[in-house]
C-alpha angles and dihedrals in degrees: 000000000000092000101047111151092016126109123205092218126018132211092268091051092057094044097043113105120248133222124233088269090056094248121129115274118253116273119236127203113252109171145336114235130206118255095223103065137036094262094126093050092048093047092048091048092052092047091050090049088057094046097255114134118215142184132209124225122187108213120222112351093339095117089059091051091048091054098041102035104020094246137063115241092210097048126234136284118219121212129190133184109288091236091057098044096101092050092047092051090050090053090052092057087070097202106169118226118240103239094167095244094117095058115116096021 
Protein backbone atom coordinates (compact mmCIF):
# COMPACT_ATOMS: atom_id res chain seq x y z
CA UNK A 1 0.00 0.00 0.00
CA UNK A 2 3.07 2.24 -0.06
CA UNK A 3 2.24 3.57 -3.53
CA UNK A 4 -1.46 4.36 -3.14
CA UNK A 5 -2.53 7.17 -5.43
CA UNK A 6 0.62 6.89 -7.53
CA UNK A 7 0.77 5.53 -11.06
CA UNK A 8 3.88 3.97 -12.46
CA UNK A 9 3.20 5.43 -15.90
CA UNK A 10 0.91 8.33 -16.63
CA UNK A 11 -1.17 9.08 -19.68
CA UNK A 12 1.61 11.17 -21.25
CA UNK A 13 4.13 8.39 -20.74
CA UNK A 14 1.98 5.98 -22.72
CA UNK A 15 1.18 8.50 -25.49
CA UNK A 16 4.70 9.91 -25.86
CA UNK A 17 6.49 8.64 -29.01
CA UNK A 18 9.47 6.32 -28.60
CA UNK A 19 12.83 6.20 -30.35
CA UNK A 20 14.22 3.04 -31.95
CA UNK A 21 15.87 2.21 -28.61
CA UNK A 22 12.45 2.38 -26.86
CA UNK A 23 13.33 5.49 -24.88
CA UNK A 24 11.02 8.54 -24.87
CA UNK A 25 11.55 10.93 -27.77
CA UNK A 26 13.19 14.26 -26.99
CA UNK A 27 10.86 17.05 -25.89
CA UNK A 28 10.84 20.32 -27.85
CA UNK A 29 9.78 23.75 -26.57
CA UNK A 30 6.45 24.87 -28.02
CA UNK A 31 5.30 28.01 -26.20
CA UNK A 32 5.49 30.00 -22.97
CA UNK A 33 2.11 30.74 -21.39
CA UNK A 34 1.09 33.58 -19.11
CA UNK A 35 0.58 32.81 -15.41
CA UNK A 36 -2.61 34.86 -15.06
CA UNK A 37 -5.04 33.02 -17.28
CA UNK A 38 -5.79 29.44 -18.25
CA UNK A 39 -3.80 29.61 -21.47
CA UNK A 40 -1.59 26.61 -20.64
CA UNK A 41 -4.61 24.45 -19.79
CA UNK A 42 -6.41 25.45 -22.98
CA UNK A 43 -3.36 24.82 -25.17
CA UNK A 44 -2.73 21.42 -23.58
CA UNK A 45 -6.40 20.46 -24.00
CA UNK A 46 -6.30 21.38 -27.67
CA UNK A 47 -3.07 19.44 -28.20
CA UNK A 48 -4.57 16.40 -26.46
CA UNK A 49 -7.67 16.60 -28.66
CA UNK A 50 -5.41 16.30 -31.72
CA UNK A 51 -3.38 13.45 -30.25
CA UNK A 52 -0.28 15.46 -29.34
CA UNK A 53 1.02 14.75 -25.82
CA UNK A 54 2.53 17.63 -23.89
CA UNK A 55 4.26 18.41 -20.62
CA UNK A 56 4.42 21.57 -18.53
CA UNK A 57 7.55 23.04 -17.01
CA UNK A 58 7.48 25.95 -14.62
CA UNK A 59 10.67 27.99 -15.19
CA UNK A 60 12.63 29.44 -12.30
CA UNK A 61 10.81 29.07 -9.01
CA UNK A 62 7.44 28.72 -10.71
CA UNK A 63 6.85 25.18 -9.46
CA UNK A 64 7.08 26.44 -5.87
CA UNK A 65 4.54 29.17 -6.60
CA UNK A 66 2.23 26.66 -8.24
CA UNK A 67 2.28 24.48 -5.14
CA UNK A 68 2.02 27.28 -2.57
CA UNK A 69 -0.21 29.83 -4.32
CA UNK A 70 -1.99 27.79 -6.97
CA UNK A 71 -0.32 29.67 -9.82
CA UNK A 72 3.16 30.12 -11.10
CA UNK A 73 4.30 33.72 -11.11
CA UNK A 74 6.62 33.04 -14.03
CA UNK A 75 4.09 31.20 -16.19
CA UNK A 76 4.58 27.81 -17.77
CA UNK A 77 6.46 26.36 -20.72
CA UNK A 78 4.80 23.69 -22.83
CA UNK A 79 6.89 20.98 -24.46
CA UNK A 80 5.81 18.42 -27.07
CA UNK A 81 7.59 15.51 -28.78
CA UNK A 82 10.14 16.85 -31.29
CA UNK A 83 8.53 14.89 -34.13
CA UNK A 84 5.17 16.61 -33.46
CA UNK A 85 6.47 20.15 -33.00
CA UNK A 86 5.54 21.36 -36.50
CA UNK A 87 1.97 20.07 -36.15
CA UNK A 88 1.63 21.64 -32.70
CA UNK A 89 2.84 25.02 -33.99
CA UNK A 90 0.36 24.81 -36.85
CA UNK A 91 -2.47 24.18 -34.37
CA UNK A 92 -1.47 27.24 -32.36
CA UNK A 93 -1.81 29.47 -35.41
CA UNK A 94 -5.54 28.91 -35.10
CA UNK A 95 -6.47 29.71 -38.67
CA UNK A 96 -10.11 28.66 -39.08
CA UNK A 97 -11.03 26.67 -42.13
CA UNK A 98 -13.68 28.11 -44.42
CA UNK A 99 -16.37 25.45 -44.39
CA UNK A 100 -18.95 27.69 -46.12
CA UNK A 101 -21.29 27.72 -43.14
CA UNK A 102 -21.02 31.50 -42.62
CA UNK A 103 -22.20 32.46 -46.12
CA UNK A 104 -25.47 34.35 -46.24
CA UNK A 105 -25.29 35.60 -42.68
